[in-house]
C-alpha positions in Angstrom: -7.3 -14.9 10.6 -5.2 -16.9 13.4 -5.9 -14.4 16.3 -9.2 -13.1 15.2 -10.9 -16.7 13.1 -10.9 -19.0 16.8 -12.6 -16.0 18.7 -15.7 -15.6 15.5 -14.3 -12.3 15.4 -15.4 -10.0 12.0 -12.2 -8.9 9.7 -13.5 -5.2 10.1 -12.3 -5.3 13.7 -8.7 -5.3 12.6 -7.6 -2.0 12.5 -4.9 -1.7 9.9 -1.8 1.0 9.6 1.9 2.0 8.8 1.6 5.0 10.8 -0.4 6.1 14.3 0.1 9.4 16.0 3.0 8.1 17.7 6.5 8.1 15.8 6.8 9.6 12.3 4.0 10.4 10.5 4.5 9.3 6.4 5.9 12.0 5.1 9.0 12.0 7.5 9.2 7.8 7.4 10.5 8.4 4.0 12.2 12.1 4.5 14.0 11.1 7.7 16.2 8.2 9.1 16.8 9.6 12.5 14.8 11.7 15.0 14.8 15.4 14.8 13.4 15.9 18.7 15.7 18.8 19.9 12.5 21.4 19.7 10.8 19.3 22.8 13.8 20.1 24.7 15.2 17.1 25.9 18.7 16.6 24.0 16.6 14.5 21.3 16.4 11.8 23.8 13.0 11.3 23.7 11.1 9.6 21.2 11.9 5.7 20.2 14.7 5.0 18.0 13.2 2.2 15.9 11.4 4.2 13.6 11.9 1.8 10.2 12.1 4.8 8.2 14.2 5.4 4.9 15.7 8.7 3.9 16.4 8.3 0.0 19.5 8.8 0.4 19.1 12.8 1.9 18.2 13.2 5.2 15.8 15.6 5.4 13.9 18.3 2.9 15.9 18.6 -0.5 15.4 19.4 -4.2 16.8 17.0 -5.5 14.1 15.4 -7.9 15.3 11.9 -8.1 14.6 11.8 -4.2 11.4 13.5 -4.5 10.0 11.2 -7.0 11.2 8.0 -4.8 9.6 9.5 -1.7 6.5 10.0 -3.6 5.9 6.6 -4.9 6.8 5.2 -1.6 4.0 7.3 0.2 1.4 5.9 -2.7 2.4 2.5 -2.3 2.4 2.4 1.3 -1.1 4.2 1.4 -2.6 2.0 -1.2 -1.3 -1.2 0.6 -3.1 0.2 3.9 -6.1 0.8 2.2 -6.7 -1.9 -0.1 -5.7 -4.1 3.0 -8.6 -6.3 4.9 -9.9 -4.6 7.7 -10.4 -1.8 8.5 -8.0 0.9 7.5 -6.7 4.0 9.6 -4.6 7.2 8.2 -3.2 9.8 10.3 -4.5 13.1 10.0 -2.5 14.9 7.1 -0.7 11.7 5.7 -3.0 12.2 2.7 -1.4 15.6 2.1 2.1 14.8 2.6 2.5 16.6 6.0 5.0 16.6 7.8 6.6 17.2 11.5 10.1 18.1 10.3 11.4 14.5 11.8 9.7 15.0 15.2 9.3 11.9 16.2 7.1 12.2 19.7 6.0 16.0 19.1 3.5 15.9 22.4 4.7 19.4 23.6 4.5 21.0 19.9 0.8 23.0 19.4 2.2 25.0 16.6 3.1 24.5 12.9 5.1 21.1 14.3 1.8 19.1 14.2 -0.5 21.9 13.1 -1.6 21.0 9.5 -0.5 22.7 6.9 -3.4 23.3 4.3 -2.1 25.5 2.2 0.7 23.4 1.6 -0.8 20.4 1.0 0.1 17.9 -1.6 -2.7 18.1 -4.1 -1.8 15.2 -6.2 -1.4 12.8 -3.1 -4.7 13.8 -1.9 -6.2 12.8 -5.3 -4.0 9.7 -5.3 -5.5 9.0 -1.9 -9.2 10.1 -2.9 -8.6 7.7 -5.8 -7.4 4.6 -4.3 -10.6 5.1 -1.4 -13.3 4.7 -4.3 -11.3 2.1 -5.5 -11.7 0.3 -2.5 -15.5 1.1 -1.7 -16.1 0.3 -5.6 -14.5 -3.3 -5.5 -13.5 -4.1 -1.9 -11.1 -6.6 -3.1 -11.1 -8.7 0.3 -15.0 -9.7 1.4 -15.7 -9.5 4.7 -15.1 -13.3 4.9 -11.8 -15.7 6.3 -10.2 -17.1 2.8 -8.9 -20.3 2.9 -8.2 -21.1 -0.6 -11.1 -23.0 -1.2 -12.6 -22.8 -4.8 -16.4 -22.3 -5.3 -18.6 -24.3 -7.6 -17.2 -22.7 -11.2 -13.4 -24.1 -9.1 -12.0 -20.8 -8.6 -10.1 -20.5 -5.3 -11.0 -17.6 -3.3 -7.6 -16.7 -2.9 -4.6 -17.6 -4.8 -0.3 -16.7 -3.9 1.5 -16.6 -6.9 5.4 -15.8 -7.3 6.2 -13.0 -10.2 7.3 -16.1 -12.9 3.6 -17.5 -12.3 4.3 -20.2 -10.4 2.4 -20.5 -6.8 3.9 -19.2 -3.7 4.0 -22.1 -1.6 6.3 -24.1 0.8 9.9 -22.6 1.1 9.1 -19.5 -0.9 7.0 -18.5 1.7 10.4 -18.3 3.9 12.4 -16.8 1.2 13.9 -13.1 2.8 14.8 -12.1 -1.0 11.5 -12.7 -2.5 10.1 -9.3 -2.2 7.8 -9.1 -5.4 4.5 -11.7 -5.3 0.9 -11.8 -6.7 -2.1 -12.1 -4.9 -5.3 -13.3 -7.5 -8.4 -13.1 -5.7 -11.2 -15.5 -7.2 -13.9 -14.0 -4.7 -13.7 -10.5 -4.3 -15.6 -8.2 -2.1 -17.5 -6.3 -4.4 -16.0 -6.7 -7.8 -17.8 -9.7 -9.7 -14.6 -9.9 -11.8 -11.5 -11.4 -10.3 -8.6 -9.4 -8.9 -5.1 -9.6 -9.1 -3.0 -7.7 -6.4 0.6 -7.3 -7.3 3.2 -6.1 -5.3 7.5 -4.9 -6.0 9.5 -4.4 -2.9 12.8 -4.7 -5.1 15.2 -1.1 -6.1 14.3 -2.3 -9.3 11.1 -3.0 -11.8 10.4 -6.2 -12.5 8.6 -8.2 -14.8 5.3 -10.5 -13.7 3.6 -13.0 -15.4 -0.3 -13.2 -14.9 -2.4 -15.9 -14.3 -4.6 -16.7 -17.3 -7.1 -14.4 -18.9 -7.1 -10.9 -20.3 -6.3 -8.2 -17.3 -7.2 -4.4 -17.4 -4.8 -2.6 -14.3 -6.9 0.2 -12.3 -4.0 1.5 -10.1 -0.7 1.4 -10.4 1.4 3.4 -7.7 4.3 4.7 -9.9 2.1 7.1 -11.7 1.3 10.3 -9.6 -2.9 9.8 -9.4 -2.8 6.1 -9.6 -4.4 5.7 -12.8 -3.1 3.1 -15.2 -4.7 2.1 -18.9 -2.3 -1.0 -19.1 -4.3 -3.8 -20.9 -2.9 -7.1 -21.2 -2.9 -11.3 -21.3 -0.9 -13.9 -19.5 1.2 -14.4 -22.8 2.9 -11.0 -22.0 4.6 -10.3 -18.9 3.2 -7.1 -16.4 6.2 -5.1 -16.2 6.1 -4.1 -12.3 7.3 -0.3 -11.4 9.7 -0.7 -8.4 8.7 0.0 -5.0 4.9 0.3 -6.3 1.6 -2.0 -6.2 -1.1 -2.8 -9.3 -4.5 -3.9 -9.0 -6.0 -5.1 -11.9 -9.4 -6.3 -12.8 -10.0 -9.8 -14.7 -11.8 -8.5 -17.8 -13.2 -11.7 -19.2 -16.5 -11.3 -16.8 -15.7 -7.5 -16.7 -18.9 -6.7 -14.6 -18.0 -4.3 -11.6 -20.0 -3.3 -9.1 -20.8 0.3 -8.3 -21.0 1.9 -5.3 
C-alpha cells in the first residue's frame, strides 16, 4: 500500500514470490547454505553468495529423515505464504514438485539435467499440497482486492486485525520486536469467504500455543501436514497449538458459509 495506493494501482499488480529464475530454487533454498556452481566452469565464483538459505543442518541431499521432514515443512510454509498473500503469486517452474538444481544458483549455461524438470522424480505430495492451497486461494481469496486499513463495517467487524500469540493486539513496539516470530492476522472482510478468516504464522523452531479471537474456528490448512489438510476445530477458550515453521488458515464457523468457486 505504501507504494501502490497513492498511485491508484490495484493490489493484483503486486507480484509476490520467494524464488525466481535467479538464485536457488525452492528445494535448494532449504538444502544448501552455499552455492555449488563448479559445473559452470567459473571456479564457483559466479552467482551471488547472499542466498538467505538454510540447509537444515546438512549440506546437500541426505537420507536423514528428520532433516528431510524439516525441509518439506519449510517448503510447504513458503509456498502457502506466497500463494495466500494479497497480490499475484509467482511460482518458479518446478518448485511445486521439489525440483533441485543441485545447489547451482546461476545455471545460465546448463541445458541438461541440472535445469531440466525431472517429471518422473516429482514430489507428488508437494504437488498435491500446492494444488490444495491454490484451491483454497481460489475458493476463499483470503485478502480481497482492496486496501485494508483496520476500519470496521456496519456490524462492527474490522477489515483486518493483527494479534500476538497471547491474543493481545499487535501494536506499537511489538511490531519492532526482533524476537516476535509468531503472529495472527484476523481477516474480517475476506475476498470470497463469507466468514472471517484467521491466518496464523509461526516462524519459531518450536511449537507455540496461540490464543484465538472470540468465536469457534475450523482449520482448513495446516502446513505441518504433508497434504495441508486439517480437521482441527476449537474455540477461543482453548489455545490452538501452532506447529514450528508452519502456517495455519482457519475459518470462523459461526457464519460458516463459504463461497464456492
